[in-house]
N, C-alpha and C positions, 0 to 999 in steps of 0.2 A: 400045231398051228392054231388051235382053238384059243390059246392065250393071246395071240396077236389080235384075232378078231374081237376078243373080249376087251382088250385095252385100247383099241382104236377110238371108239366113241368118247370115252372120258378124256383121252388126250386131245382129240379135236375140240371138244367143248372147253377144255382148259386153255388151249391156245386162243380160241375165239374170245373167251372171257378176259384173258390177259390183254388182247388187242383192244377190246372195248374199254377196259380200264385205262389203258395208255392214251386212247383218243380222248376220253373224258378229262384226264389230267392235263393233257396237252392243250386242250381248248379252254381251260380255266385261265382267266386273266388275259394278258397279252394286249395286242393293239386293238382288238375288237371289243374288249371289255367295256369301254366307255360307250361305244355305240349300242351294245346290247343293253347296258344299264339304262341308256336314254330311251330305248324302245319300251322297256318294262315300265319305266317311270311314266312315259306318255300313256301307256295302256291303263295303268293304275289311276292316273289323273282323269282319264276319260270315263272310267267306271265310276269313280267318286263323283264326278260332275253329273253323270246320268242319275246316280242315286240321289243326289241333292235336288236335282230338277224334278224327279218323280215324287219326292217327299212334299214338295210345295213350299210356299213361303210361310205358312203357319206352323210348320213342324219344328 
């Protein structure tokens, strides 16, 4: 029975890893992609605007 206890942790980790990969693949694209892209674009624009404002008009 030692072999069973030796195999359980790698099997559990493999199942968990496969589950994580499936979730990542499933959430790519789809109906929320445009909304997520808009959020990222807004955040980047906000950072760029703050960077330009801190540089001042003479930069």
